[in-house]
C-alpha positions in Angstrom: 1.2 34.2 -53.0 -0.7 37.3 -52.3 -2.5 35.9 -49.5 1.0 34.8 -48.0 2.4 38.1 -48.1 -0.7 39.6 -46.5 -0.4 37.1 -43.7 3.2 38.0 -43.2 2.5 41.6 -43.2 -0.3 41.2 -40.7 1.9 39.1 -38.3 4.6 41.8 -38.4 1.9 44.5 -37.5 0.7 42.4 -34.7 4.4 41.9 -33.5 5.0 45.6 -33.6 1.9 46.3 -31.7 2.8 43.8 -28.9 6.3 45.2 -28.5 5.0 48.8 -28.3 2.4 47.7 -25.8 5.2 45.7 -23.8 7.4 48.8 -23.9 4.6 51.1 -22.4 4.1 48.4 -19.6 5.7 49.1 -16.2 7.6 45.9 -15.6 7.6 46.3 -11.8 3.8 45.8 -11.8 3.7 43.0 -14.6 3.7 39.5 -13.7 2.4 36.4 -15.4 0.0 34.3 -13.3 2.9 31.7 -12.7 5.4 34.3 -11.8 2.8 35.8 -9.3 2.4 32.3 -7.8 6.1 31.6 -7.6 6.6 35.0 -5.8 3.7 34.3 -3.3 4.8 30.8 -2.5 8.5 32.0 -2.0 7.3 34.9 0.2 5.0 32.6 2.2 7.1 29.6 2.7 10.8 31.1 2.8 10.5 32.1 6.7 10.2 28.6 7.5 13.3 27.6 5.7 16.5 27.3 7.7 20.3 26.8 6.9 21.9 23.9 8.8 25.7 23.7 9.3 27.4 20.5 10.4 30.6 20.4 12.3 32.8 17.9 14.2 35.1 18.4 17.1 38.5 16.7 16.1 42.0 16.8 17.8 45.0 17.3 15.8 48.1 15.1 16.0 50.0 17.9 17.6 47.4 19.1 20.0 44.9 17.5 22.6 42.6 20.5 22.3 39.7 19.7 20.0 38.8 22.1 17.3 35.6 22.5 15.3 35.9 21.4 11.8 33.0 22.1 9.3 31.6 18.8 7.7 29.1 20.3 5.3 25.8 22.3 5.1 22.2 21.5 4.3 18.7 22.8 4.7 15.9 22.3 7.1 12.5 23.9 8.0 10.6 25.0 11.1 8.2 22.2 12.0 6.6 24.0 15.1 6.7 27.0 17.0 8.3 25.2 19.9 11.7 25.2 18.0 11.6 21.9 16.3 13.4 21.7 13.1 13.2 18.9 10.4 16.0 17.9 8.2 17.7 14.8 6.4 19.5 12.5 8.7 22.4 12.6 6.4 22.8 16.2 6.8 23.6 15.9 10.7 25.0 12.3 10.7 28.1 12.1 13.0 27.9 15.8 13.7 29.4 17.0 17.1 27.8 20.5 16.7 24.8 21.5 14.6 24.0 25.1 13.9 20.6 26.4 12.6 20.5 29.9 10.9 17.2 31.5 10.5 16.0 33.7 7.8 16.8 37.0 9.8 20.5 35.8 10.0 20.4 34.6 13.7 22.1 31.4 14.6 21.5 28.8 17.2 23.1 25.7 18.4 20.7 22.9 17.7 20.1 19.8 20.1 19.4 16.5 18.4 15.8 15.2 19.2 15.5 12.0 17.3 16.4 10.5 13.9 15.2 7.8 11.5 18.1 6.8 9.2 15.7 4.3 7.4 13.7 7.3 6.0 16.5 9.9 6.1 14.8 12.1 8.5 16.1 13.8 11.8 14.6 16.3 14.2 16.4 19.1 15.9 15.5 21.6 18.5 16.7 25.2 18.9 16.1 27.6 21.7 15.2 30.9 20.3 13.4 32.9 23.0 11.6 36.1 21.8 11.8 34.9 18.2 8.5 34.1 16.3 9.2 30.8 14.4 7.1 30.2 11.3 6.2 26.5 10.9 5.8 25.2 7.6 2.3 24.3 6.2 1.8 20.7 5.6 0.2 19.4 2.6 -1.1 15.9 1.2 1.5 14.0 -0.9 -1.3 11.7 -2.1 -3.0 14.3 -4.0 0.2 14.9 -6.3 0.2 13.9 -10.0 2.9 13.8 -12.5 3.0 17.2 -14.1 2.0 19.3 -11.0 4.2 22.2 -10.3 6.4 21.9 -7.4 8.9 24.4 -5.7 12.1 23.8 -3.9 13.6 26.3 -1.4 17.1 25.5 0.0 20.7 26.4 0.3 22.5 24.8 -2.6 26.4 25.1 -2.3 25.9 27.3 0.8 23.8 29.9 -1.1 21.0 30.8 1.3 17.4 30.7 0.4 17.4 29.6 -3.3 14.2 28.8 -5.1 14.0 26.4 -8.0 10.7 25.4 -9.9 9.7 22.3 -11.6 7.1 19.7 -11.9 6.6 16.3 -10.4 8.3 13.9 -13.0 7.2 10.6 -11.4 5.7 9.2 -8.4 6.3 5.9 -6.4 10.1 5.9 -6.8 12.3 4.0 -4.6 15.8 5.1 -3.3 18.2 3.6 -0.9 18.7 5.5 2.5 21.9 5.6 4.6 20.9 2.6 6.4 20.4 0.7 3.1 16.7 0.4 3.6 14.6 1.3 0.8 12.6 4.4 1.0 9.5 3.8 -1.0 6.9 6.2 -2.6 9.5 8.8 -3.3 8.7 11.9 -5.4 10.8 12.5 -8.4 11.0 16.1 -9.6 12.9 18.0 -12.2 13.2 21.1 -9.9 16.9 21.8 -9.7 18.1 20.1 -6.3 21.9 20.4 -5.7 24.2 19.6 -2.7 23.0 21.8 0.2 19.3 21.3 -0.8 19.2 18.2 1.2 16.5 18.5 4.0 14.7 21.4 2.5 11.0 21.6 1.6 9.4 20.6 -1.6 6.3 22.8 -1.8 3.1 22.8 -3.9 1.5 25.9 -5.7 -0.2 26.7 -2.3 3.1 26.8 -0.5 2.3 23.6 1.4 5.1 21.0 2.2 4.6 18.0 -0.1 8.2 16.4 0.4 11.4 16.7 1.9 14.3 16.9 -0.7 16.7 14.1 -0.1 18.8 13.2 -3.1 19.9 13.7 -6.6 20.7 11.3 -9.3 23.8 12.8 -11.2 27.1 11.3 -12.3 28.5 14.9 -11.7 27.1 15.3 -8.3 25.2 18.5 -9.3 21.6 18.7 -10.6 20.8 16.8 -13.7 16.9 17.1 -13.6 16.4 14.2 -11.3 15.8 14.9 -7.8 14.0 13.0 -5.2 11.9 14.0 -2.2 10.4 12.0 0.8 6.6 12.3 0.7 5.1 14.5 3.4 2.6 11.8 4.4 5.7 9.7 5.5 7.1 12.7 7.3 3.7 13.3 9.1 3.8 9.8 10.6 7.6 9.7 11.5 8.4 13.2 12.8 5.8 13.1 15.7 7.2 9.8 17.1 10.9 11.2 16.6 9.8 14.2 18.8 8.0 12.1 21.5 10.4 9.2 21.6 13.5 10.0 19.8 13.0 7.1 17.3 10.3 5.4 15.3 8.0 3.3 17.3 7.8 0.5 14.8 6.0 -2.5 16.3 7.5 -6.0 16.8 6.2 -9.4 15.7 8.0 -11.4 18.4 10.8 -12.9 16.5 14.5 -12.5 16.0 15.7 -12.5 12.5 18.8 -14.0 11.1 22.0 -12.1 10.7 23.5 -12.0 7.4 20.2 -13.2 5.8 21.3 -12.8 2.2 24.0 -15.2 2.5 21.7 -17.9 4.0 18.9 -17.2 1.5 21.4 -18.0 -1.4 22.8 -21.0 0.5 19.4 -22.5 1.0 17.8 -21.2 -2.3 14.8 -19.6 -0.5 13.1 -16.3 -0.4 11.6 -14.6 2.7 12.5 -13.7 6.2 14.3 -16.7 8.1 13.0 -16.8 11.6 16.1 -17.3 14.0 14.1 -17.5 17.2 10.9 -16.6 18.7 10.6 -14.2 21.7 9.4 -15.6 25.0 5.8 -14.6 25.9 4.9 -13.4 22.4 2.3 -15.0 19.9 4.8 -16.7 17.8 5.9 -18.7 20.8 2.5 -19.4 21.9 1.3 -20.4 18.4 4.1 -22.8 17.8 6.2 -20.6 15.3 9.7 -22.3 15.2 13.1 -20.8 14.6 16.3 -22.5 13.6 17.4 -25.6 15.5 20.4 -27.9 15.5 19.6 -31.5 14.8 21.4 -34.8 15.0 24.9 -34.6 13.4 25.2 -30.8 14.2 23.3 -29.7 11.1 21.0 -26.7 11.2 17.3 -27.3 10.4 15.3 -24.4 9.0 12.1 -23.5 10.9 9.6 -21.0 9.7 10.4 -18.7 7.0 7.9 -15.8 6.7 6.8 -15.4 3.1 3.7 -13.2 3.5 2.3 -10.6 5.9 -1.5 -9.5 5.5 -1.3 -11.0 1.9 1.8 -8.9 1.0 4.8 -10.8 -0.3 7.9 -10.8 1.9 10.9 -11.5 -0.1 13.5 -10.1 2.2 14.0 -7.9 5.5 13.3 -4.7 3.5 9.7 -6.1 2.7 9.1 -7.2 6.4 10.2 -3.9 7.8 8.0 -1.9 5.2 4.9 -3.9 6.0 5.5 -3.9 9.9 5.9 -0.1 10.0 2.5 0.4 8.4 1.0 -0.9 11.6 0.9 0.0 15.2 1.2 -2.2 18.4 -2.0 -4.0 19.1 -2.8 -4.7 15.4 -3.3 -8.3 14.6 -1.7 -9.4 11.4 -2.0 -12.6 9.4 1.7 -14.2 8.9 2.1 -16.9 6.4 5.2 -19.1 6.6 6.9 -21.9 4.9 8.1 -24.8 7.0 9.2 -28.3 5.8 7.7 -27.6 2.3 4.2 -26.6 3.6 2.6 -23.2 4.4 1.5 -22.4 7.9 -0.6 -19.2 8.9 -0.6 -17.5 12.2 -2.6 -14.6 13.4 -0.1 -12.5 15.5 -0.7 -9.4 17.7 2.1 -6.9 17.3 3.8 -5.6 20.4 5.2 -2.2 21.4 9.0 -2.2 20.9 11.0 -2.7 24.0 13.0 0.6 23.5 9.7 2.7 24.0 
């Protein structure tokens, strides 16, 4: 009992001593290591973050003169000193006028450069002569681990340049894009992400971009501790193509696919990508791959159904597109198909897209 009283007395003395020390400190010069890092990252990265306003031109019933109606706001970041700005596709979707506001408060009308709805990314460009634009520093999302600190900077609910801090909660998540394609290898974080944060940067402790904040999971529409970001390694691949070509240069296999494939997969009780036809002059035609054809009696006969590419299972068009976009035109891929209850294999050279 005496020992317990001595322990309590000692703890009280220590607590009082700490309190006196804390009172004597100058708070303006006191920062924990974590606070110091947060402040440094914010000062370093926030000049790269921009506020994006999306408006549409509409005509009223009573007047033929169009007027500009705000649709919403979001966030973006400077990609290069040439004025390229990256944001989410859904932030600028169907916009007639997009305005980019820099950290100094100056605003510029942005010109759309390119977009990839499948990855929910878009590139804009602003002409800001005489203004020194600060591009974001790029990191490597493959180095992330669950538990690593991440920092989000954005404009939630229109409140400019707000910073939230959290950790990587999970890796390898999947979310659905506006085009209903699956975005894979998505970063999950508990850093508060709210409406208006979309398109903003997710940063590591060095202030490097590791992801683009794109979605939240919340019944209420506000942050519930589950936010998602597109990994920067995906952004590194997509954005240069959007700047150069206006769209992603996914190569083509040389086939046409069946519209409404889910209905026909259920009808025929199969998995895979149904080949509707082969493109003239491509390897699938030369190697004898076969599409659908009408047989005696007017019935439709299945041709090849793609079930694997480069050893990866292809269950549907989403799998097919994900595998193909990992390659470039000129790559030779091994394609496995099912036709008439037997497996066939083709070595096919991918071609550049016709819209290049």
